[in-house]
PyMOL Python script that loads the backbone (N, CA, C, O; Angstrom):
from pymol import cmd

cmd.read_pdbstr("""\
ATOM      1  N   UNK A   1       0.801  -1.142   0.006  1.00  0.00           N
ATOM      2  CA  UNK A   1       0.100  -0.121   0.038  1.00  0.00           C
ATOM      3  C   UNK A   1       1.004   1.163  -0.035  1.00  0.00           C
ATOM      4  O   UNK A   1       2.029   1.293   0.633  1.00  0.00           O
ATOM      5  N   UNK A   2       0.498   2.134  -0.950  1.00  0.00           N
ATOM      6  CA  UNK A   2       1.265   3.340  -0.922  1.00  0.00           C
ATOM      7  C   UNK A   2       0.443   4.691  -0.321  1.00  0.00           C
ATOM      8  O   UNK A   2      -0.758   4.776  -0.068  1.00  0.00           O
ATOM      9  N   UNK A   3       1.486   5.705  -0.179  1.00  0.00           N
ATOM     10  CA  UNK A   3       0.644   6.846   0.550  1.00  0.00           C
ATOM     11  C   UNK A   3       1.479   8.106  -0.154  1.00  0.00           C
ATOM     12  O   UNK A   3       2.703   8.155  -0.282  1.00  0.00           O
ATOM     13  N   UNK A   4       0.656   8.965  -0.515  1.00  0.00           N
ATOM     14  CA  UNK A   4       1.420  10.263  -1.107  1.00  0.00           C
ATOM     15  C   UNK A   4       1.824  11.061  -0.046  1.00  0.00           C
ATOM     16  O   UNK A   4       0.964  11.530   0.699  1.00  0.00           O
ATOM     17  N   UNK A   5       3.025  11.292   0.141  1.00  0.00           N
ATOM     18  CA  UNK A   5       3.552  12.165   1.422  1.00  0.00           C
ATOM     19  C   UNK A   5       3.656  13.485   0.913  1.00  0.00           C
ATOM     20  O   UNK A   5       3.819  14.338   1.785  1.00  0.00           O
ATOM     21  N   UNK A   6       3.602  13.933  -0.390  1.00  0.00           N
ATOM     22  CA  UNK A   6       3.694  15.371  -0.824  1.00  0.00           C
ATOM     23  C   UNK A   6       3.395  15.401  -2.236  1.00  0.00           C
ATOM     24  O   UNK A   6       2.906  14.406  -2.771  1.00  0.00           O
ATOM     25  N   UNK A   7       3.644  16.452  -2.890  1.00  0.00           N
ATOM     26  CA  UNK A   7       3.493  16.688  -4.319  1.00  0.00           C
ATOM     27  C   UNK A   7       4.596  15.794  -4.987  1.00  0.00           C
ATOM     28  O   UNK A   7       4.312  15.212  -6.034  1.00  0.00           O
ATOM     29  N   UNK A   8       5.737  15.670  -4.478  1.00  0.00           N
ATOM     30  CA  UNK A   8       6.797  14.887  -5.129  1.00  0.00           C
ATOM     31  C   UNK A   8       7.166  13.461  -4.815  1.00  0.00           C
ATOM     32  O   UNK A   8       7.943  12.857  -5.554  1.00  0.00           O
ATOM     33  N   UNK A   9       6.615  12.872  -3.699  1.00  0.00           N
ATOM     34  CA  UNK A   9       6.840  11.887  -3.086  1.00  0.00           C
ATOM     35  C   UNK A   9       5.840  10.892  -2.685  1.00  0.00           C
ATOM     36  O   UNK A   9       4.892  11.262  -1.993  1.00  0.00           O
ATOM     37  N   UNK A  10       5.972   9.456  -3.113  1.00  0.00           N
ATOM     38  CA  UNK A  10       5.014   8.414  -2.566  1.00  0.00           C
ATOM     39  C   UNK A  10       5.764   7.513  -1.863  1.00  0.00           C
ATOM     40  O   UNK A  10       6.853   7.123  -2.284  1.00  0.00           O
ATOM     41  N   UNK A  11       5.189   7.072  -0.622  1.00  0.00           N
ATOM     42  CA  UNK A  11       5.958   6.329   0.320  1.00  0.00           C
ATOM     43  C   UNK A  11       5.132   5.036   0.367  1.00  0.00           C
ATOM     44  O   UNK A  11       3.903   5.056   0.302  1.00  0.00           O
ATOM     45  N   UNK A  12       5.860   3.900   0.482  1.00  0.00           N
ATOM     46  CA  UNK A  12       5.388   2.410   0.625  1.00  0.00           C
ATOM     47  C   UNK A  12       5.214   2.395   2.017  1.00  0.00           C
ATOM     48  O   UNK A  12       6.185   2.612   2.742  1.00  0.00           O
ATOM     49  N   UNK A  13       3.935   2.132   2.556  1.00  0.00           N
ATOM     50  CA  UNK A  13       3.843   2.024   3.941  1.00  0.00           C
ATOM     51  C   UNK A  13       4.321   0.820   4.683  1.00  0.00           C
ATOM     52  O   UNK A  13       4.196   0.809   5.907  1.00  0.00           O
ATOM     53  N   UNK A  14       4.851  -0.183   4.066  1.00  0.00           N
ATOM     54  CA  UNK A  14       5.529  -1.398   4.486  1.00  0.00           C
ATOM     55  C   UNK A  14       7.042  -0.511   4.747  1.00  0.00           C
ATOM     56  O   UNK A  14       7.558  -0.978   5.762  1.00  0.00           O
ATOM     57  N   UNK A  15       7.609   0.226   4.360  1.00  0.00           N
ATOM     58  CA  UNK A  15       8.794   0.470   4.503  1.00  0.00           C
ATOM     59  C   UNK A  15       8.996   1.609   5.632  1.00  0.00           C
ATOM     60  O   UNK A  15      10.117   2.066   5.854  1.00  0.00           O
ATOM     61  N   UNK A  16       7.933   2.009   6.280  1.00  0.00           N
ATOM     62  CA  UNK A  16       8.091   2.963   7.378  1.00  0.00           C
ATOM     63  C   UNK A  16       8.651   2.382   8.618  1.00  0.00           C
ATOM     64  O   UNK A  16       8.063   1.497   9.238  1.00  0.00           O
ATOM     65  N   UNK A  17       9.887   2.924   9.009  1.00  0.00           N
ATOM     66  CA  UNK A  17      10.399   2.454  10.404  1.00  0.00           C
ATOM     67  C   UNK A  17      10.119   3.339  11.504  1.00  0.00           C
ATOM     68  O   UNK A  17       9.980   2.856  12.628  1.00  0.00           O
ATOM     69  N   UNK A  18      10.016   4.615  11.307  1.00  0.00           N
ATOM     70  CA  UNK A  18       9.492   5.375  12.550  1.00  0.00           C
ATOM     71  C   UNK A  18       8.938   6.533  12.076  1.00  0.00           C
ATOM     72  O   UNK A  18       9.228   7.011  10.980  1.00  0.00           O
ATOM     73  N   UNK A  19       8.051   7.073  12.946  1.00  0.00           N
ATOM     74  CA  UNK A  19       7.153   8.391  12.733  1.00  0.00           C
ATOM     75  C   UNK A  19       7.534   9.236  13.834  1.00  0.00           C
ATOM     76  O   UNK A  19       7.683   8.693  14.929  1.00  0.00           O
ATOM     77  N   UNK A  20       7.700  10.365  13.735  1.00  0.00           N
ATOM     78  CA  UNK A  20       8.158  11.385  14.736  1.00  0.00           C
ATOM     79  C   UNK A  20       7.324  12.639  14.302  1.00  0.00           C
ATOM     80  O   UNK A  20       6.976  12.887  13.147  1.00  0.00           O
ATOM     81  N   UNK A  21       7.081  13.329  15.332  1.00  0.00           N
ATOM     82  CA  UNK A  21       6.380  14.399  15.259  1.00  0.00           C
ATOM     83  C   UNK A  21       7.490  15.693  14.860  1.00  0.00           C
ATOM     84  O   UNK A  21       8.596  15.834  15.381  1.00  0.00           O
ATOM     85  N   UNK A  22       6.952  16.489  13.916  1.00  0.00           N
ATOM     86  CA  UNK A  22       7.823  17.316  13.285  1.00  0.00           C
ATOM     87  C   UNK A  22       7.560  18.882  13.597  1.00  0.00           C
ATOM     88  O   UNK A  22       6.527  19.049  14.245  1.00  0.00           O
ATOM     89  N   UNK A  23       8.157  19.884  13.328  1.00  0.00           N
ATOM     90  CA  UNK A  23       7.941  21.230  13.583  1.00  0.00           C
ATOM     91  C   UNK A  23       6.560  21.653  12.757  1.00  0.00           C
ATOM     92  O   UNK A  23       6.389  21.240  11.610  1.00  0.00           O
ATOM     93  N   UNK A  24       5.787  22.332  13.284  1.00  0.00           N
ATOM     94  CA  UNK A  24       4.752  23.043  12.797  1.00  0.00           C
ATOM     95  C   UNK A  24       3.516  22.016  12.576  1.00  0.00           C
ATOM     96  O   UNK A  24       2.673  22.225  11.704  1.00  0.00           O
ATOM     97  N   UNK A  25       3.478  20.964  13.379  1.00  0.00           N
ATOM     98  CA  UNK A  25       2.479  19.696  13.559  1.00  0.00           C
ATOM     99  C   UNK A  25       2.473  18.793  12.638  1.00  0.00           C
ATOM    100  O   UNK A  25       1.633  17.893  12.661  1.00  0.00           O
ATOM    101  N   UNK A  26       3.358  18.879  11.728  1.00  0.00           N
ATOM    102  CA  UNK A  26       3.395  17.488  10.713  1.00  0.00           C
ATOM    103  C   UNK A  26       4.127  16.474  11.085  1.00  0.00           C
ATOM    104  O   UNK A  26       4.610  16.493  12.217  1.00  0.00           O
ATOM    105  N   UNK A  27       4.333  15.519  10.329  1.00  0.00           N
ATOM    106  CA  UNK A  27       5.090  14.256  10.972  1.00  0.00           C
ATOM    107  C   UNK A  27       6.509  14.390  10.052  1.00  0.00           C
ATOM    108  O   UNK A  27       6.635  15.128   9.075  1.00  0.00           O
ATOM    109  N   UNK A  28       7.375  13.636  10.522  1.00  0.00           N
ATOM    110  CA  UNK A  28       8.720  13.089   9.994  1.00  0.00           C
ATOM    111  C   UNK A  28       8.713  11.552   9.853  1.00  0.00           C
ATOM    112  O   UNK A  28       8.724  10.825  10.846  1.00  0.00           O
ATOM    113  N   UNK A  29       8.696  11.149   8.777  1.00  0.00           N
ATOM    114  CA  UNK A  29       8.554   9.653   8.640  1.00  0.00           C
ATOM    115  C   UNK A  29      10.069   9.096   8.087  1.00  0.00           C
ATOM    116  O   UNK A  29      10.485   9.446   6.982  1.00  0.00           O
ATOM    117  N   UNK A  30      10.759   8.291   8.879  1.00  0.00           N
ATOM    118  CA  UNK A  30      11.912   7.660   8.578  1.00  0.00           C
ATOM    119  C   UNK A  30      11.728   6.217   7.918  1.00  0.00           C
ATOM    120  O   UNK A  30      11.122   5.316   8.500  1.00  0.00           O
ATOM    121  N   UNK A  31      12.320   6.072   6.615  1.00  0.00           N
ATOM    122  CA  UNK A  31      12.202   4.637   6.148  1.00  0.00           C
ATOM    123  C   UNK A  31      13.455   3.941   6.193  1.00  0.00           C
ATOM    124  O   UNK A  31      14.536   4.486   6.415  1.00  0.00           O
ATOM    125  N   UNK A  32      13.262   2.606   5.955  1.00  0.00           N
ATOM    126  CA  UNK A  32      14.480   1.696   5.840  1.00  0.00           C
ATOM    127  C   UNK A  32      15.446   2.487   4.873  1.00  0.00           C
ATOM    128  O   UNK A  32      15.156   3.139   3.870  1.00  0.00           O
ATOM    129  N   UNK A  33      16.602   2.260   5.419  1.00  0.00           N
ATOM    130  CA  UNK A  33      17.735   2.811   4.861  1.00  0.00           C
ATOM    131  C   UNK A  33      18.100   4.119   5.309  1.00  0.00           C
ATOM    132  O   UNK A  33      19.146   4.636   4.918  1.00  0.00           O
ATOM    133  N   UNK A  34      17.231   4.759   6.188  1.00  0.00           N
ATOM    134  CA  UNK A  34      17.551   5.931   6.816  1.00  0.00           C
ATOM    135  C   UNK A  34      17.056   7.549   6.366  1.00  0.00           C
ATOM    136  O   UNK A  34      17.242   8.596   6.987  1.00  0.00           O
ATOM    137  N   UNK A  35      16.381   7.329   5.088  1.00  0.00           N
ATOM    138  CA  UNK A  35      15.802   8.499   4.619  1.00  0.00           C
ATOM    139  C   UNK A  35      14.607   9.194   5.316  1.00  0.00           C
ATOM    140  O   UNK A  35      13.766   8.387   5.712  1.00  0.00           O
ATOM    141  N   UNK A  36      14.388  10.204   5.507  1.00  0.00           N
ATOM    142  CA  UNK A  36      13.589  11.026   6.219  1.00  0.00           C
ATOM    143  C   UNK A  36      12.690  11.766   5.167  1.00  0.00           C
ATOM    144  O   UNK A  36      13.085  12.309   4.136  1.00  0.00           O
ATOM    145  N   UNK A  37      11.455  11.683   5.611  1.00  0.00           N
ATOM    146  CA  UNK A  37      10.683  12.729   4.794  1.00  0.00           C
ATOM    147  C   UNK A  37       9.601  13.347   5.602  1.00  0.00           C
ATOM    148  O   UNK A  37       8.903  12.719   6.399  1.00  0.00           O
ATOM    149  N   UNK A  38       9.502  14.653   5.341  1.00  0.00           N
ATOM    150  CA  UNK A  38       8.697  15.690   6.140  1.00  0.00           C
ATOM    151  C   UNK A  38       7.456  15.674   5.257  1.00  0.00           C
ATOM    152  O   UNK A  38       7.399  15.819   4.036  1.00  0.00           O
ATOM    153  N   UNK A  39       6.427  15.457   6.172  1.00  0.00           N
ATOM    154  CA  UNK A  39       4.886  15.479   5.671  1.00  0.00           C
ATOM    155  C   UNK A  39       4.276  16.828   5.939  1.00  0.00           C
ATOM    156  O   UNK A  39       4.716  17.418   6.926  1.00  0.00           O
ATOM    157  N   UNK A  40       3.456  17.342   5.319  1.00  0.00           N
ATOM    158  CA  UNK A  40       2.455  18.637   5.900  1.00  0.00           C
ATOM    159  C   UNK A  40       1.632  18.289   6.640  1.00  0.00           C
ATOM    160  O   UNK A  40       1.312  17.102   6.692  1.00  0.00           O
ATOM    161  N   UNK A  41       1.000  19.321   7.496  1.00  0.00           N
ATOM    162  CA  UNK A  41      -0.122  18.894   8.422  1.00  0.00           C
ATOM    163  C   UNK A  41      -1.073  18.159   7.796  1.00  0.00           C
ATOM    164  O   UNK A  41      -1.474  17.155   8.385  1.00  0.00           O
ATOM    165  N   UNK A  42      -1.553  18.448   6.670  1.00  0.00           N
ATOM    166  CA  UNK A  42      -2.865  17.821   5.964  1.00  0.00           C
ATOM    167  C   UNK A  42      -2.663  16.278   5.715  1.00  0.00           C
ATOM    168  O   UNK A  42      -3.514  15.415   5.928  1.00  0.00           O
ATOM    169  N   UNK A  43      -1.446  16.086   5.247  1.00  0.00           N
ATOM    170  CA  UNK A  43      -1.171  14.639   4.941  1.00  0.00           C
ATOM    171  C   UNK A  43      -0.661  13.832   6.199  1.00  0.00           C
ATOM    172  O   UNK A  43      -0.725  12.605   6.268  1.00  0.00           O
ATOM    173  N   UNK A  44      -0.138  14.665   7.209  1.00  0.00           N
ATOM    174  CA  UNK A  44       0.182  14.006   8.422  1.00  0.00           C
ATOM    175  C   UNK A  44      -1.170  13.507   9.075  1.00  0.00           C
ATOM    176  O   UNK A  44      -1.175  12.431   9.674  1.00  0.00           O
ATOM    177  N   UNK A  45      -2.093  14.123   8.990  1.00  0.00           N
ATOM    178  CA  UNK A  45      -3.661  13.980   9.613  1.00  0.00           C
ATOM    179  C   UNK A  45      -3.965  12.577   8.807  1.00  0.00           C
ATOM    180  O   UNK A  45      -4.219  11.528   9.398  1.00  0.00           O
ATOM    181  N   UNK A  46      -3.906  12.699   7.448  1.00  0.00           N
ATOM    182  CA  UNK A  46      -4.368  11.400   6.875  1.00  0.00           C
ATOM    183  C   UNK A  46      -3.704  10.106   7.126  1.00  0.00           C
ATOM    184  O   UNK A  46      -4.311   9.044   7.266  1.00  0.00           O
ATOM    185  N   UNK A  47      -2.201  10.279   7.182  1.00  0.00           N
ATOM    186  CA  UNK A  47      -1.333   9.154   7.662  1.00  0.00           C
ATOM    187  C   UNK A  47      -1.866   8.741   9.131  1.00  0.00           C
ATOM    188  O   UNK A  47      -2.227   7.570   9.251  1.00  0.00           O
ATOM    189  N   UNK A  48      -1.943   9.515  10.169  1.00  0.00           N
ATOM    190  CA  UNK A  48      -2.316   9.186  11.422  1.00  0.00           C
ATOM    191  C   UNK A  48      -3.686   8.332  11.375  1.00  0.00           C
ATOM    192  O   UNK A  48      -3.764   7.357  12.121  1.00  0.00           O
ATOM    193  N   UNK A  49      -4.843   8.678  10.472  1.00  0.00           N
ATOM    194  CA  UNK A  49      -5.829   7.913  10.315  1.00  0.00           C
ATOM    195  C   UNK A  49      -5.406   6.546   9.726  1.00  0.00           C
ATOM    196  O   UNK A  49      -5.933   5.535  10.191  1.00  0.00           O
ATOM    197  N   UNK A  50      -4.527   6.449   8.775  1.00  0.00           N
ATOM    198  CA  UNK A  50      -4.219   5.173   8.076  1.00  0.00           C
ATOM    199  C   UNK A  50      -3.568   4.340   9.078  1.00  0.00           C
ATOM    200  O   UNK A  50      -3.957   3.173   9.121  1.00  0.00           O
ATOM    201  N   UNK A  51      -2.515   4.754  10.018  1.00  0.00           N
ATOM    202  CA  UNK A  51      -1.689   4.023  10.627  1.00  0.00           C
ATOM    203  C   UNK A  51      -2.276   3.911  12.345  1.00  0.00           C
ATOM    204  O   UNK A  51      -1.647   3.316  13.219  1.00  0.00           O
ATOM    205  N   UNK A  52      -3.393   4.509  12.533  1.00  0.00           N
ATOM    206  CA  UNK A  52      -4.116   4.561  13.742  1.00  0.00           C
ATOM    207  C   UNK A  52      -3.087   5.148  14.788  1.00  0.00           C
ATOM    208  O   UNK A  52      -2.818   4.470  15.780  1.00  0.00           O
ATOM    209  N   UNK A  53      -2.655   6.060  14.651  1.00  0.00           N
ATOM    210  CA  UNK A  53      -1.648   7.088  15.462  1.00  0.00           C
ATOM    211  C   UNK A  53      -2.279   7.979  16.485  1.00  0.00           C
ATOM    212  O   UNK A  53      -1.586   8.770  17.126  1.00  0.00           O
TER     213      UNK A  53
END
""", "prot")
cmd.dss("prot")
cmd.show_as("cartoon", "prot")
cmd.util.cbc("prot")
cmd.orient("prot")
């Protein structure tokens, strides 16, 4: 299952290792391999619903 993290990025939900709170109410998602992706507040709300956070 994939999730649009922003205009330029799509994330495979199975590759998410860690989810942290970011500045301005968004989320910072760390993927396998160490890459970190910052999400907007709008997309963070949708991801929280999907992951039941």
